[in-house]
C-alpha positions in Angstrom: 34.6 -2.8 -29.1 31.0 -2.7 -30.0 28.4 -1.0 -27.8 28.8 0.9 -24.7 32.3 0.4 -23.2 31.7 3.0 -20.4 29.0 2.4 -17.8 27.6 -0.5 -19.8 25.3 -1.7 -17.0 23.0 1.3 -16.9 21.2 3.7 -19.2 18.3 6.0 -19.0 15.1 6.5 -20.9 12.4 9.2 -21.0 8.8 8.4 -21.8 6.2 11.0 -22.6 2.5 10.8 -23.6 0.6 7.6 -24.1 -1.4 7.9 -20.9 1.3 6.4 -18.7 1.7 7.6 -15.1 4.4 10.2 -15.5 6.4 12.5 -13.2 8.5 9.8 -11.5 12.0 8.2 -11.5 12.0 4.4 -11.5 15.2 2.8 -10.2 18.5 4.3 -9.3 22.2 3.7 -9.7 25.2 3.7 -7.4 26.9 7.1 -6.8 29.1 6.9 -9.9 26.2 5.7 -12.1 28.2 2.6 -13.0 25.9 0.0 -11.6 22.3 -0.5 -10.7 21.4 0.3 -7.0 17.7 -0.6 -6.9 14.8 -1.4 -9.1 16.4 -2.6 -12.4 14.2 -2.3 -15.4 15.2 -4.1 -18.6 14.5 -3.4 -22.3 12.1 -6.4 -22.2 10.2 -4.8 -19.3 9.8 -1.6 -21.4 8.7 -3.6 -24.5 6.2 -5.6 -22.4 4.8 -2.4 -20.9 4.4 -0.7 -24.3 2.8 -3.8 -25.9 0.4 -4.2 -23.0 -0.5 -0.5 -23.3 -1.2 -1.0 -27.0 -3.4 -4.0 -26.3 -0.9 -6.6 -27.7 -0.8 -9.7 -25.5 2.8 -10.0 -24.1 2.6 -13.8 -24.7 2.0 -13.2 -28.4 4.2 -15.1 -30.8 5.3 -14.6 -34.5 6.9 -17.0 -37.0 10.5 -16.4 -37.8 12.0 -16.9 -41.3 12.1 -20.7 -40.8 8.5 -20.8 -39.6 9.3 -21.4 -35.9 7.2 -19.6 -33.3 9.0 -16.9 -31.4 7.7 -14.9 -28.4 7.6 -11.1 -29.0 9.0 -10.8 -25.5 11.6 -13.3 -24.3 12.0 -11.8 -20.9 10.1 -8.9 -19.5 7.2 -7.9 -17.4 5.2 -4.7 -17.3 6.6 -1.8 -15.4 3.8 -1.5 -12.7 4.7 2.1 -11.8 3.7 3.2 -15.4 0.5 1.4 -15.7 -2.2 1.7 -13.2 
């Protein structure tokens, strides 16, 4: 089986530098860390936050190998706790 076959619904990430607002935990899991309890954050949210911080519009598109426009972020919004 590809990927995480144990606790596949949650993961953690640590961000440092970049001028973000640090020193906080965003979101939580159930007691066994198997499921999200509150404030889910997606990889798309993290990407949208980083792009915004770098000055890249999150509605920006690029052309795929067939010349079709693709959004750089399909689903995601900025993590408000990190940007102020």
